[in-house]
C-alpha positions as CSV (number, residue, x, y, z in Angstrom):
1,M,-8.5,149.2,20.8
2,S,-6.0,149.3,17.9
3,K,-5.1,146.4,15.7
4,I,-1.9,145.3,14.2
5,F,-1.5,144.9,10.4
6,F,1.3,143.5,8.1
7,T,1.6,144.2,4.5
8,S,4.3,144.7,1.8
9,D,5.2,145.5,-1.9
10,H,2.6,148.0,-2.9
11,H,4.9,149.7,-5.4
12,F,2.7,152.8,-5.3
13,G,3.4,154.8,-8.6
14,H,5.1,151.9,-10.3
15,R,3.5,151.4,-13.8
16,N,5.6,148.4,-14.8
17,I,4.7,146.4,-11.7
18,I,1.2,145.8,-13.3
19,K,2.9,143.9,-16.1
20,F,5.7,142.3,-14.0
21,C,3.2,140.8,-11.5
22,N,0.2,140.5,-13.8
23,R,-1.8,142.8,-11.5
24,P,-5.5,143.2,-12.6
25,F,-5.4,147.0,-13.2
26,E,-5.7,149.0,-16.3
27,N,-3.3,151.7,-15.2
28,V,-1.2,152.9,-12.3
29,E,-3.8,155.3,-11.1
30,E,-6.4,152.6,-10.8
31,M,-3.8,150.4,-8.8
32,N,-3.0,153.1,-6.5
33,Q,-6.6,153.9,-5.7
34,V,-7.7,150.3,-5.3
35,M,-4.8,149.8,-2.9
36,I,-5.5,152.9,-0.9
37,D,-9.2,151.9,-0.7
38,R,-8.5,148.2,0.4
39,W,-5.9,149.4,3.0
40,N,-8.5,151.9,4.5
41,E,-11.3,149.4,4.3
42,K,-9.4,147.2,6.9
43,V,-7.1,149.7,8.7
44,K,-8.5,152.3,11.0
45,P,-6.7,155.6,12.0
46,E,-5.8,154.1,15.4
47,D,-4.3,151.0,14.1
48,E,-0.6,150.1,13.5
49,V,0.7,148.8,10.0
50,Y,4.1,147.1,9.6
51,H,4.9,147.6,5.9
52,L,7.7,145.2,4.9
53,G,9.3,147.2,2.0
54,D,8.8,148.5,-1.5
55,F,6.1,151.1,-0.5
56,G,6.4,153.1,-3.6
57,M,8.5,153.1,-6.8
58,T,8.3,156.3,-8.6
59,K,10.4,159.4,-9.3
60,D,7.4,161.5,-8.2
61,Y,8.3,161.7,-4.4
62,D,5.2,164.0,-3.8
63,L,2.9,161.3,-5.2
64,V,4.2,158.8,-2.6
65,E,3.7,161.3,0.2
66,N,0.3,162.1,-1.0
67,I,-0.6,158.4,-1.1
68,A,0.9,157.9,2.4
69,N,-1.2,160.7,3.8
70,Q,-4.4,158.9,2.5
71,L,-3.6,155.7,4.4
72,N,-5.0,155.0,7.8
73,G,-2.9,154.0,10.8
74,T,0.6,154.5,12.1
75,I,3.0,153.1,9.5
76,Y,6.2,151.5,10.4
77,L,8.4,150.8,7.4
78,I,10.9,147.9,6.9
79,V,13.2,148.9,4.1
80,G,12.8,147.1,0.7
81,N,15.0,147.2,-2.3
82,H,12.9,150.1,-3.9
83,E,12.6,152.6,-1.1
84,G,13.9,155.8,-2.6
85,P,10.5,157.7,-2.5
86,A,9.8,156.6,1.1
87,L,13.2,157.4,2.3
88,N,12.9,160.8,1.0
89,R,9.5,161.3,2.9
90,R,10.6,159.9,6.3
91,K,8.2,162.1,8.3
92,R,5.2,160.1,7.2
93,F,6.5,156.9,8.8
94,K,6.7,156.4,12.6
95,W,10.2,154.7,11.9
96,I,12.1,153.1,9.1
97,K,14.3,150.2,9.9
98,E,16.2,147.4,8.0
99,Y,15.0,144.7,10.2
100,Y,12.7,144.4,13.3
101,E,11.7,141.9,16.0
102,L,8.2,142.7,17.0
103,K,6.6,141.3,20.3
104,V,2.8,141.1,20.3
105,K,1.0,140.4,23.6
106,D,-1.1,137.3,23.1
107,E,-2.5,135.3,25.9
108,E,-2.8,132.1,23.7
109,C,1.0,132.0,23.4
110,K,3.1,130.0,25.9
111,S,4.9,133.1,27.2
112,G,1.9,135.4,26.6
113,V,4.0,137.0,23.7
114,Q,4.2,136.1,20.0
115,R,7.6,137.1,18.6
116,I,7.6,138.1,14.9
117,I,10.7,138.7,12.7
118,L,10.1,141.3,10.1
119,L,12.3,141.7,7.1
120,H,11.7,142.4,3.4
121,Y,13.5,139.2,2.4
122,A,12.5,135.6,3.1
123,M,15.0,133.7,5.4
124,K,15.4,129.9,5.8
125,V,16.1,130.4,9.7
126,W,15.6,133.3,11.9
127,R,15.9,134.2,15.6
128,N,14.0,131.6,17.8
129,S,12.5,130.0,14.7
130,F,12.9,126.7,16.5
131,R,10.9,128.0,19.5
132,G,7.8,129.2,17.5
133,S,8.7,132.7,16.4
134,W,7.2,133.9,13.1
135,H,8.8,135.4,10.1
136,L,7.0,137.7,7.8
137,Y,8.4,139.0,4.5
138,G,7.6,140.4,1.2
139,H,9.9,140.9,-2.0
140,S,8.8,137.8,-3.9
141,H,5.3,138.8,-4.9
142,G,4.0,135.3,-4.3
143,N,6.7,133.6,-6.5
144,L,8.5,131.9,-3.6
145,P,6.8,128.6,-2.7
146,D,5.4,128.6,0.8
147,D,6.9,126.0,3.2
148,E,4.2,124.5,5.3
149,T,6.7,123.4,7.9
150,Q,8.0,126.9,8.6
151,L,6.3,129.6,10.6
152,A,6.9,132.1,7.7
153,F,5.2,133.5,4.7
154,D,4.9,136.3,2.2
155,V,2.5,139.2,3.4
156,G,2.9,141.0,0.1
157,V,-0.2,142.5,-1.5
158,D,0.1,140.2,-4.6
159,C,-0.6,137.3,-2.3
160,H,-3.6,138.8,-0.4
161,D,-5.9,140.4,-2.9
162,F,-4.0,143.8,-2.4
163,Y,-5.1,144.0,1.4
164,P,-3.1,144.2,4.5
165,L,-3.4,141.3,6.9
166,A,-4.5,141.7,10.5
167,Y,-2.5,139.9,13.2
168,E,-5.5,137.6,13.8
169,E,-5.3,136.6,10.1
170,V,-1.7,136.0,10.1
171,K,-2.2,133.9,13.4
172,A,-5.0,131.7,11.7
173,I,-2.5,131.1,8.7
174,M,0.3,130.0,11.1
175,K,-2.1,127.7,13.0
176,R,-2.6,125.9,9.8
177,K,1.0,125.3,9.1
178,K,2.5,121.8,9.8
179,W,5.4,123.2,12.0
180,T,6.4,121.2,15.0
181,P,9.1,122.2,17.5
182,P,12.2,120.3,17.5
183,N,13.0,117.7,20.1
184,F,16.2,118.5,21.9
185,D,15.9,115.7,24.4
């Protein structure tokens, strides 16, 4: 059975991101390889991965295509603010969208479905946020403080030791949040 994963902000091929985000790599080649290895350590070929933007940042579009071809799973891309290489190699992605509302079948949810809003950028409110829908985002590289009262957080690689997160891991994080539904009585 396939699994669902979420991730963001790999910046494959981007040398300066190592310095900008204080990533623990000697060079861009090491960074790329570690992130490929960690992706494939968790994601199997039959799995689905929702990448929430900034897949690669380099003028070497062939490098980004080569990296994408090494990654397991079907990749869905939400457009980030650095998406030139990915947009020029569209065929590697199942689809590319600006925004997406994902519905995951989950027997533990009230309606049997968990709704997840996917966008590169963090939002303060989103569709059905008051009903328990989740919002996953990237862009901030761990620099945006987490709000324990909202069912939202940064799935970027800088926040998660350069690994994608499985749906079950996201669910566990959401269960620890202090969100309560509003009382509209």
